[in-house]
C-alpha positions, 0 to 999 in steps of 0.5 A: 818456558815450556810450551807444554802445561804442568799438570799435577796429581790434584788437577789431573782429572780436570786437565787430562781425563776430561779434555775434549782434545787428545792429550800427550802427558810427559812423565819427567823429573828434573834429574832425568837426563833423557827427560831434559833431552826430550823436552825440546821435542815435547815443546816442538810437538805442543807448538806443531800440533797444538790445534789437535793435541794438548801437551802437558808435563807431570813432574814424577818426583813431585806427583807420585799418585798418577804415575803409580796409577798408570804403572809409569816405572821408567822416565820419560814415559808419554801417554796419549790419552783420548776420552779418558783412556790411554791409547798409546804409550812411549817409553824412552828418549827418541829422535824427533821424527820418530816421536812425532810419527808415533804420537800422530799415528794415534791421534 
């Protein structure tokens, strides 16, 4: 089971946009190999930064409204959202250290 919570089109506003804590959103799909490769890194980040960062996953195959709203056209895409605004975007798979550094630099 993932350390990141699932989010959907219908609960996006309440879980992500209204969060008091910064939120890292993982846009993914089951058929996406790079998404599966990044999944353990997403879980590790959720465990390591759980006190400073909320980490959620949105399945783009089942939820198409939010990815369209944010212009997500490639997966995996990661959005760091603070105070309801996108503060940073990461696209594609990358090594864990690089991924963590990119996220923590924008917290």
